[in-house]
N, C-alpha and C positions, 0 to 999 in steps of 0.2 A: 746340350752337349751330344747329345745321342744323334741328333739331327745331324749335328755338324760332322760328326765320324761318318754316318751314313751318307751325307752329301761328298765328304772327300773320296769314300771308297767307291761310291759311283763316279766322280771325275776320272779317278785311276784307273778304274774299270773301262771307260770310255777312251782314256789315252792308250791303255794296253790293246785294246781293239783297234783302234787307229794304226798303231804301230804293225800289228800282226797284217792287216789288210796292207798296209803300204810294203812290208816285206814281201807279201805273196805277189804283189802286181809289180814291183820294180823299182829301181831307184828314182828319186826326183819326179815320183808319177802325182799328177793331179788326178784324184779319182772322181769321177762323174757317172752319172746314169746315162747309157748310150739311148739314142732314139733309135727306130726302125731304120731309118734312113743311114745311120751311122754303122749299124750292124750289117746293113746290106751293102755298103760300100766297099768292103774287103769280103775276102774268105778268110776263115779263120782255122790255122794249124794248131792243134794241140801241143803244148809244151809240157803238160803235165796232166795227168788222169789221177785224181787224186793226190796221192805226195809222190806218186812214180813220174819221174823225169823222163822225157822222150827224146828220141835223138832228133836234133833238127833238121835232117834230111827226111823226116817222115812224109810218107804221102798222104796220111789221112787229113782231113778237112771238113768242116761245117761250112756251109753257105745261107746265109740267112737272105730272103727276097722283102721287097717292101709289100709285097701282099700276103705276108702272114706265111709262107710256104717256105721250106727250108730241105736242104738236101746235102749230100757228101758222101764222102768215100770212108769205109771203117776198115780198110785193110786187106780187105779181099773182096767185100759187098759194096754197093753204094746204098744209100738209105734215102729216105724221102718222109717228110709229113709236113707238119704245121706248126706253129707257136703262136702265143699271144705276148704282146709286152705292154705293161702298165707302168709307169715309173719305173721302179727297179725291179719290178717283179716280173719274172718269165715263167710260161708254163708251156712245155713241149708237150704235144699229144704224143701219143704211142707212136711210136714210128714203124713205116714198112722198111723192109729190106730185103735186096735180091739173095736168092739162096743158091750162090755158087758154093761149091764143095773145095773148103781149104784145109791146111794142116789144122790140127787141134790146138795147138799154141795159138795161131792167129785167130782161129774162131773164139777161142777163149777171149782173147784180147779184144776183139769186136764187141762182143757182149759187154765187156766192161767199158768200153768207149760209149755205146749204145745207152746202157744203164746210167752213166754218168750224165749225160744229156738229159734223159727224161728225169732224172732226180732233181735237177735245178731249179731251183724257187726264185733266186733273184741273180741278175748280172750287175756288173760293174766294169767301168771302162777305166783306163788309164794310158793315155797316148796311144798307142798301138797294141793295145794289150786287153783283152777281158778276161773276167773271171766268173764263172758259175759257181754258185753256192746253194747247199740244200737248205731244208727248213730249220736244221741246227745250225747253219751258218758255216759250215764245213766247206773248204773248195772242192769241189767235185771235179772240176777242168779248168785249166788255164791255156789261155791261146794268144797267138801271136797273129797280126794281120799279115796276109799274103796275098797275091793278085787274086783277081777273081776267077774261078776256075770253069770251064766249058763244062756243062753238065749234061751234054746229048752222049 
């Protein structure tokens, strides 16, 4: 009997996790593990950093390359670095960033964005969205696909 209760609890836990994941990714989304090619096919504009929803017209983005490099724009400064993808596990190396001076609010936001990227341990894709999660399973950032950006 105890085994049956434990099994039912486990099934309920899995169902709850699946519902939370679907809620975080969008309606009618099929969750999959992205390949490097799929990640590099688009640039990715953050829709959320943690639980904070961003404006749809934000200029922030991250762009993954098939050679394991990444780059993007954090609001004032550009950033660059490398990443490794294995199944749904992602590891983003410490990122380099240009050092333009900006308003303190923007700089604070940039730090949050960079920290979110660097704390990601898993990635999942649903249609034109990706979600990065930390090692506790919390969504650290969610992104929508946008056109690739000129990185020059």
